[in-house]
mmCIF file of the C-alpha atoms, coordinates in Angstrom:
data_MODEL
# 
_entry.id   MODEL 
# 
loop_
_atom_site.group_PDB 
_atom_site.id 
_atom_site.type_symbol 
_atom_site.label_atom_id 
_atom_site.label_alt_id 
_atom_site.label_comp_id 
_atom_site.label_asym_id 
_atom_site.label_entity_id 
_atom_site.label_seq_id 
_atom_site.pdbx_PDB_ins_code 
_atom_site.Cartn_x 
_atom_site.Cartn_y 
_atom_site.Cartn_z 
_atom_site.occupancy 
_atom_site.B_iso_or_equiv 
_atom_site.pdbx_formal_charge 
_atom_site.auth_seq_id 
_atom_site.auth_comp_id 
_atom_site.auth_asym_id 
_atom_site.auth_atom_id 
_atom_site.pdbx_PDB_model_num 
ATOM 1  C CA . MET A 1 1  ? 0.000   0.000   0.000   1.00 0.00 ? 1  MET A CA 1 
ATOM 2  C CA . THR A 1 2  ? 1.303   3.378   -0.991  1.00 0.00 ? 2  THR A CA 1 
ATOM 3  C CA . ARG A 1 3  ? 0.732   6.417   1.175   1.00 0.00 ? 3  ARG A CA 1 
ATOM 4  C CA . THR A 1 4  ? 0.529   9.821   -0.434  1.00 0.00 ? 4  THR A CA 1 
ATOM 5  C CA . PRO A 1 5  ? 0.937   12.790  1.899   1.00 0.00 ? 5  PRO A CA 1 
ATOM 6  C CA . GLU A 1 6  ? -1.889  15.210  1.220   1.00 0.00 ? 6  GLU A CA 1 
ATOM 7  C CA . LYS A 1 7  ? -3.947  17.707  3.166   1.00 0.00 ? 7  LYS A CA 1 
ATOM 8  C CA . GLY A 1 8  ? -6.242  16.019  5.687   1.00 0.00 ? 8  GLY A CA 1 
ATOM 9  C CA . GLY A 1 9  ? -4.179  12.941  6.473   1.00 0.00 ? 9  GLY A CA 1 
ATOM 10 C CA . GLY A 1 10 ? -3.346  11.560  3.038   1.00 0.00 ? 10 GLY A CA 1 
ATOM 11 C CA . PHE A 1 11 ? -4.464  8.714   0.864   1.00 0.00 ? 11 PHE A CA 1 
ATOM 12 C CA . GLU A 1 12 ? -3.506  5.070   0.630   1.00 0.00 ? 12 GLU A CA 1 
ATOM 13 C CA . GLU A 1 13 ? -3.713  2.793   -2.395  1.00 0.00 ? 13 GLU A CA 1 
ATOM 14 C CA . ARG A 1 14 ? -5.906  -0.185  -1.509  1.00 0.00 ? 14 ARG A CA 1 
ATOM 15 C CA . ARG A 1 15 ? -7.956  -2.957  -3.074  1.00 0.00 ? 15 ARG A CA 1 
ATOM 16 C CA . VAL A 1 16 ? -11.635 -2.568  -2.158  1.00 0.00 ? 16 VAL A CA 1 
ATOM 17 C CA . THR A 1 17 ? -15.065 -3.847  -3.151  1.00 0.00 ? 17 THR A CA 1 
ATOM 18 C CA . TYR A 1 18 ? -16.667 -1.596  -5.776  1.00 0.00 ? 18 TYR A CA 1 
ATOM 19 C CA . THR A 1 19 ? -20.490 -1.507  -5.682  1.00 0.00 ? 19 THR A CA 1 
ATOM 20 C CA . LEU A 1 20 ? -22.503 -0.757  -8.806  1.00 0.00 ? 20 LEU A CA 1 
ATOM 21 C CA . GLU A 1 21 ? -26.248 -0.599  -9.461  1.00 0.00 ? 21 GLU A CA 1 
ATOM 22 C CA . MET A 1 22 ? -27.037 -1.239  -13.107 1.00 0.00 ? 22 MET A CA 1 
ATOM 23 C CA . ASP A 1 23 ? -30.388 -2.069  -14.693 1.00 0.00 ? 23 ASP A CA 1 
ATOM 24 C CA . GLY A 1 24 ? -32.012 -2.366  -11.253 1.00 0.00 ? 24 GLY A CA 1 
ATOM 25 C CA . ARG A 1 25 ? -29.496 -4.924  -9.998  1.00 0.00 ? 25 ARG A CA 1 
ATOM 26 C CA . PHE A 1 26 ? -26.548 -4.561  -7.665  1.00 0.00 ? 26 PHE A CA 1 
ATOM 27 C CA . HIS A 1 27 ? -23.149 -5.839  -8.691  1.00 0.00 ? 27 HIS A CA 1 
ATOM 28 C CA . LEU A 1 28 ? -20.016 -6.159  -6.551  1.00 0.00 ? 28 LEU A CA 1 
ATOM 29 C CA . VAL A 1 29 ? -16.508 -6.114  -7.942  1.00 0.00 ? 29 VAL A CA 1 
ATOM 30 C CA . GLU A 1 30 ? -13.899 -7.323  -5.487  1.00 0.00 ? 30 GLU A CA 1 
ATOM 31 C CA . ASN A 1 31 ? -10.269 -6.179  -5.425  1.00 0.00 ? 31 ASN A CA 1 
ATOM 32 C CA . ALA A 1 32 ? -10.863 -2.934  -7.320  1.00 0.00 ? 32 ALA A CA 1 
ATOM 33 C CA . PRO A 1 33 ? -7.969  -0.451  -7.004  1.00 0.00 ? 33 PRO A CA 1 
ATOM 34 C CA . ALA A 1 34 ? -8.849  2.736   -5.117  1.00 0.00 ? 34 ALA A CA 1 
ATOM 35 C CA . ARG A 1 35 ? -7.235  5.640   -3.316  1.00 0.00 ? 35 ARG A CA 1 
ATOM 36 C CA . VAL A 1 36 ? -8.678  5.704   0.196   1.00 0.00 ? 36 VAL A CA 1 
ATOM 37 C CA . ASP A 1 37 ? -8.690  8.878   2.304   1.00 0.00 ? 37 ASP A CA 1 
ATOM 38 C CA . LEU A 1 38 ? -7.029  7.916   5.581   1.00 0.00 ? 38 LEU A CA 1 
ATOM 39 C CA . GLN A 1 39 ? -9.086  10.414  7.551   1.00 0.00 ? 39 GLN A CA 1 
ATOM 40 C CA . THR A 1 40 ? -12.583 9.883   6.119   1.00 0.00 ? 40 THR A CA 1 
ATOM 41 C CA . GLY A 1 41 ? -12.411 6.450   4.468   1.00 0.00 ? 41 GLY A CA 1 
ATOM 42 C CA . GLU A 1 42 ? -13.733 7.923   1.200   1.00 0.00 ? 42 GLU A CA 1 
ATOM 43 C CA . GLU A 1 43 ? -12.795 5.762   -1.786  1.00 0.00 ? 43 GLU A CA 1 
ATOM 44 C CA . LEU A 1 44 ? -11.665 7.425   -5.014  1.00 0.00 ? 44 LEU A CA 1 
ATOM 45 C CA . PHE A 1 45 ? -11.640 5.472   -8.277  1.00 0.00 ? 45 PHE A CA 1 
ATOM 46 C CA . SER A 1 46 ? -9.950  6.242   -11.574 1.00 0.00 ? 46 SER A CA 1 
ATOM 47 C CA . PRO A 1 47 ? -12.175 6.563   -14.673 1.00 0.00 ? 47 PRO A CA 1 
ATOM 48 C CA . ARG A 1 48 ? -10.666 3.324   -15.996 1.00 0.00 ? 48 ARG A CA 1 
ATOM 49 C CA . THR A 1 49 ? -11.565 1.479   -12.784 1.00 0.00 ? 49 THR A CA 1 
ATOM 50 C CA . VAL A 1 50 ? -15.149 2.778   -12.956 1.00 0.00 ? 50 VAL A CA 1 
ATOM 51 C CA . GLU A 1 51 ? -15.586 1.795   -16.625 1.00 0.00 ? 51 GLU A CA 1 
ATOM 52 C CA . ARG A 1 52 ? -14.257 -1.770  -16.249 1.00 0.00 ? 52 ARG A CA 1 
ATOM 53 C CA . PRO A 1 53 ? -17.197 -3.146  -14.180 1.00 0.00 ? 53 PRO A CA 1 
ATOM 54 C CA . HIS A 1 54 ? -19.711 -1.631  -16.639 1.00 0.00 ? 54 HIS A CA 1 
ATOM 55 C CA . ARG A 1 55 ? -17.941 -3.386  -19.496 1.00 0.00 ? 55 ARG A CA 1 
ATOM 56 C CA . MET A 1 56 ? -17.776 -6.697  -17.569 1.00 0.00 ? 56 MET A CA 1 
ATOM 57 C CA . ILE A 1 57 ? -21.551 -6.616  -17.016 1.00 0.00 ? 57 ILE A CA 1 
ATOM 58 C CA . ARG A 1 58 ? -22.458 -5.469  -20.555 1.00 0.00 ? 58 ARG A CA 1 
ATOM 59 C CA . GLU A 1 59 ? -20.270 -8.161  -22.106 1.00 0.00 ? 59 GLU A CA 1 
ATOM 60 C CA . GLY A 1 60 ? -21.825 -10.861 -19.909 1.00 0.00 ? 60 GLY A CA 1 
ATOM 61 C CA . GLU A 1 61 ? -18.646 -11.821 -18.091 1.00 0.00 ? 61 GLU A CA 1 
ATOM 62 C CA . LYS A 1 62 ? -19.369 -14.663 -15.690 1.00 0.00 ? 62 LYS A CA 1 
ATOM 63 C CA . PRO A 1 63 ? -19.175 -13.677 -11.988 1.00 0.00 ? 63 PRO A CA 1 
ATOM 64 C CA . VAL A 1 64 ? -16.862 -15.634 -9.695  1.00 0.00 ? 64 VAL A CA 1 
ATOM 65 C CA . ARG A 1 65 ? -19.777 -16.145 -7.282  1.00 0.00 ? 65 ARG A CA 1 
ATOM 66 C CA . VAL A 1 66 ? -23.321 -14.936 -6.605  1.00 0.00 ? 66 VAL A CA 1 
ATOM 67 C CA . ILE A 1 67 ? -24.597 -13.814 -3.205  1.00 0.00 ? 67 ILE A CA 1 
ATOM 68 C CA . GLU A 1 68 ? -28.056 -13.105 -1.801  1.00 0.00 ? 68 GLU A CA 1 
ATOM 69 C CA . THR A 1 69 ? -28.561 -10.039 0.369   1.00 0.00 ? 69 THR A CA 1 
ATOM 70 C CA . PRO A 1 70 ? -31.476 -8.724  2.419   1.00 0.00 ? 70 PRO A CA 1 
ATOM 71 C CA . VAL A 1 71 ? -33.072 -5.369  1.541   1.00 0.00 ? 71 VAL A CA 1 
ATOM 72 C CA . PHE A 1 72 ? -34.587 -3.102  4.179   1.00 0.00 ? 72 PHE A CA 1 
ATOM 73 C CA . GLN A 1 73 ? -36.921 -0.117  3.836   1.00 0.00 ? 73 GLN A CA 1 
ATOM 74 C CA . PHE A 1 74 ? -35.735 2.934   5.775   1.00 0.00 ? 74 PHE A CA 1 
ATOM 75 C CA . SER A 1 75 ? -38.477 4.338   7.992   1.00 0.00 ? 75 SER A CA 1 
ATOM 76 C CA . GLY A 1 76 ? -38.379 6.904   10.686  1.00 0.00 ? 76 GLY A CA 1 
# 
C-alpha cells in the first residue's frame, strides 16, 4: 500500500469492493484499485476502474460467485 501525503491525512492505495447498481441490480466487484482517504475512508476510483465493471456486465462476463442479500426499507 502506498501512502501519499496530502492535506487532511493523506491517501492510501488499496484494493476494495466496488459496488454498482445497473439495470435495477446490484453488482459487486472485489479487489478494485482505489485511493482511500485515511481520515474519512472515502474511496476514489480512476475513470478506468469505474468503466471496467460496466464493461464486464455489458459483455456478460461470468461472476466468480453470486450472493443473496437482504433489503430493508428505511423508515423513521
